[in-house]
Kinemage of the C-alpha trace (Angstrom):
@kinemage 1
@onewidth
@group {chain A} dominant
@subgroup {mainchain}
@vectorlist {calphas} color= white
{ca met a 1} P 0.000 0.000 0.000
{ca asn a 2} L 1.220 3.465 -0.905
{ca trp a 3} L 0.129 7.067 -0.484
{ca tyr a 4} L -1.320 8.785 -3.534
{ca ala a 5} L -2.491 12.345 -4.203
{ca ile a 6} L -6.082 12.638 -5.335
{ca tyr a 7} L -7.316 15.686 -7.243
{ca thr a 8} L -10.864 16.554 -6.167
{ca lys a 9} L -13.592 18.715 -7.576
{ca pro a 10} L -13.488 22.317 -6.273
{ca lys a 11} L -14.371 22.615 -2.568
{ca cys a 12} L -15.019 18.861 -2.316
{ca glu a 13} L -11.966 17.893 -0.243
{ca asp a 14} L -13.984 17.203 2.932
{ca ser a 15} L -16.843 15.286 1.327
{ca thr a 16} L -14.491 13.227 -0.847
{ca ala a 17} L -12.346 12.378 2.179
{ca leu a 18} L -15.493 11.295 4.044
{ca his a 19} L -16.606 9.037 1.153
{ca leu a 20} L -13.183 7.406 1.016
{ca arg a 21} L -13.034 6.922 4.801
{ca asn a 22} L -16.468 5.314 4.691
{ca ala a 23} L -15.052 2.914 2.084
{ca gly a 24} L -12.250 1.955 4.509
{ca ile a 25} L -9.467 4.006 2.913
{ca glu a 26} L -7.046 5.943 5.141
{ca val a 27} L -7.160 9.607 4.115
{ca leu a 28} L -5.067 12.659 4.934
{ca asn a 29} L -6.918 15.933 4.339
{ca pro a 30} L -4.568 18.569 5.799
{ca lys a 31} L -5.951 22.000 6.661
{ca ile a 32} L -4.380 25.290 7.648
{ca arg a 33} L -5.636 27.943 10.063
{ca ile a 34} L -5.014 31.429 8.761
{ca lys a 35} L -6.258 34.945 9.267
{ca lys a 36} L -7.829 36.597 6.254
{ca phe a 37} L -8.856 40.182 5.711
{ca leu a 38} L -12.560 39.790 4.916
{ca arg a 39} L -15.264 42.453 4.932
{ca gly a 40} L -12.937 45.015 6.504
{ca lys a 41} L -11.637 42.880 9.380
{ca tyr a 42} L -9.443 39.890 10.097
{ca leu a 43} L -11.154 36.556 10.631
{ca gln a 44} L -9.685 33.169 11.547
{ca val a 45} L -10.489 30.678 8.794
{ca val a 46} L -9.589 27.042 8.245
{ca glu a 47} L -8.844 26.125 4.635
{ca pro a 48} L -7.404 23.115 2.839
{ca leu a 49} L -3.610 23.177 2.908
{ca phe a 50} L -3.642 22.064 -0.740
{ca lys a 51} L -6.774 23.223 -2.549
{ca asn a 52} L -8.427 20.379 -4.488
{ca tyr a 53} L -5.978 17.745 -3.174
{ca ile a 54} L -6.210 15.038 -0.555
{ca phe a 55} L -3.958 12.048 0.086
{ca ala a 56} L -5.048 8.424 0.400
{ca leu a 57} L -3.287 5.214 1.432
{ca phe a 58} L -4.359 2.299 -0.734
{ca asp a 59} L -3.255 -0.570 -2.958
{ca asn a 60} L -3.406 0.796 -6.502
{ca asn a 61} L -4.108 -2.635 -8.051
{ca thr a 62} L -7.061 -3.298 -5.751
{ca his a 63} L -8.653 0.107 -5.147
{ca asn a 64} L -7.836 2.232 -8.216
{ca gln a 65} L -11.193 1.752 -9.924
{ca met a 66} L -13.213 2.345 -6.748
{ca ile a 67} L -11.290 5.528 -5.923
{ca arg a 68} L -11.551 6.938 -9.450
{ca tyr a 69} L -15.338 6.592 -9.303
{ca thr a 70} L -15.799 7.965 -5.795
{ca arg a 71} L -18.012 11.051 -5.702
{ca gly a 72} L -15.868 14.206 -5.711
{ca val a 73} L -12.752 12.619 -7.228
{ca lys a 74} L -11.590 14.088 -10.544
{ca tyr a 75} L -8.547 11.830 -10.848
{ca ile a 76} L -5.654 10.217 -9.050
{ca val a 77} L -2.518 12.285 -9.767
{ca gly a 78} L -0.646 10.555 -12.559
{ca lys a 79} L -3.944 9.228 -13.994
{ca glu a 80} L -3.119 5.917 -15.715
{ca asn a 81} L 0.203 5.617 -13.829
{ca pro a 82} L -0.555 7.045 -10.371
{ca val a 83} L 2.384 8.772 -8.735
{ca val a 84} L 3.336 7.477 -5.293
{ca val a 85} L 3.699 10.211 -2.666
{ca pro a 86} L 6.761 9.417 -0.513
{ca gly a 87} L 5.977 8.538 3.086
{ca glu a 88} L 8.424 11.224 4.228
{ca ile a 89} L 6.169 13.918 2.771
{ca ile a 90} L 3.097 12.482 4.492
{ca gly a 91} L 5.099 12.211 7.719
{ca ala a 92} L 6.240 15.832 7.476
{ca ile a 93} L 2.648 17.017 6.982
{ca asn a 94} L 1.433 14.908 9.912
{ca glu a 95} L 4.253 16.228 12.088
{ca his a 96} L 3.072 19.825 11.655
{ca met a 97} L -0.613 19.085 12.218
{ca gly a 98} L -2.119 19.752 15.627
{ca glu a 99} L -4.679 17.686 17.515
{ca asp a 100} L -7.476 19.055 15.341
{ca ser a 101} L -5.663 18.033 12.098
{ca val a 102} L -5.003 21.690 11.346
{ca ile a 103} L -1.643 23.333 10.719
{ca ser a 104} L -1.057 26.737 12.253
{ca pro a 105} L 1.571 28.616 10.241
{ca ala a 106} L 4.613 30.000 11.975
{ca arg a 107} L 4.487 33.745 12.498
{ca glu a 108} L 7.251 35.844 11.040
{ca ser a 109} L 9.473 37.356 13.688
{ca phe a 110} L 10.573 40.966 13.528
{ca ser a 111} L 13.367 42.858 15.227
{ca arg a 112} L 13.244 46.503 16.192
{ca gly a 113} L 14.266 48.580 13.167
{ca asp a 114} L 13.301 46.005 10.507
{ca arg a 115} L 11.885 47.585 7.373
{ca val a 116} L 8.466 46.082 6.583
{ca leu a 117} L 5.961 46.269 3.742
{ca ile a 118} L 2.220 46.348 4.459
{ca lys a 119} L 0.635 43.651 2.273
{ca glu a 120} L -3.087 44.394 2.678
{ca gly a 121} L -5.665 46.755 4.061
{ca pro a 122} L -5.958 50.519 3.621
{ca phe a 123} L -2.179 51.039 3.897
{ca ala a 124} L -1.257 48.289 1.405
{ca asn a 125} L 2.094 48.822 -0.346
{ca phe a 126} L 3.298 51.370 2.248
{ca tyr a 127} L 6.633 50.810 3.968
{ca gly a 128} L 7.326 51.164 7.656
{ca ile a 129} L 9.821 50.413 10.413
{ca phe a 130} L 9.003 47.761 13.003
{ca glu a 131} L 8.955 49.118 16.573
{ca arg a 132} L 7.413 46.489 18.834
{ca glu a 133} L 4.920 43.663 19.291
{ca leu a 134} L 1.755 44.097 21.304
{ca pro a 135} L 1.756 41.021 23.559
{ca gly a 136} L -1.196 38.637 23.316
{ca arg a 137} L -2.859 40.510 20.467
{ca glu a 138} L -1.026 39.340 17.312
{ca arg a 139} L -0.553 43.008 16.467
{ca ile a 140} L 2.542 45.133 16.036
{ca val a 141} L 3.407 48.825 16.050
{ca ile a 142} L 5.237 50.225 13.038
{ca leu a 143} L 6.377 53.714 12.095
{ca leu a 144} L 4.995 54.583 8.653
{ca glu a 145} L 7.736 56.042 6.462
{ca val a 146} L 5.382 58.202 4.374
{ca leu a 147} L 3.462 59.815 7.239
{ca gly a 148} L 6.066 59.597 9.967
{ca ser a 149} L 3.400 58.355 12.387
{ca arg a 150} L 2.891 55.151 14.363
{ca leu a 151} L 0.413 52.540 13.211
{ca glu a 152} L -0.932 49.522 15.076
{ca ile a 153} L -1.531 46.680 12.615
{ca glu a 154} L -2.068 42.907 12.458
{ca asp a 155} L 1.284 41.136 12.283
{ca ile a 156} L 0.184 38.987 9.345
{ca ser a 157} L -0.422 42.118 7.254
{ca val a 158} L 3.283 42.889 6.970
{ca arg a 159} L 6.420 41.191 5.732
{ca lys a 160} L 10.098 42.013 5.977
{ca thr a 161} L 11.688 43.625 2.976
């Protein structure tokens, strides 16, 4: 038995994984918890780590036909010659997943004086200088270069330049 990547129909990762689990196939459907700027504010959302892809452990000779015709499956990656996903890759994904099968990305760390670029929001594409973190709030204070004033902003909205 080997791990294979399965390409699913759009937004069908969860339902396809459920169908395969119900058929007795071991499935890995990794998700990631991120903050997104939606409707003018940041919201925590959980999304598939790989959109339209899930991983399944099965014997290709025995289960190929059943998997190809499972609701939500477009194809097994490699189609007629499915490509085996190395166990090390599956292990690395599993290693980063928490108890709820969700990966929380590592936050970028900043040092005082780092030049940063604002990626989104009303100040998108403005540069600033990192001053300090606001503990427990996932927010930072930067000095905007253009205005010469301080701005409190979500830490995920900026990146080092």
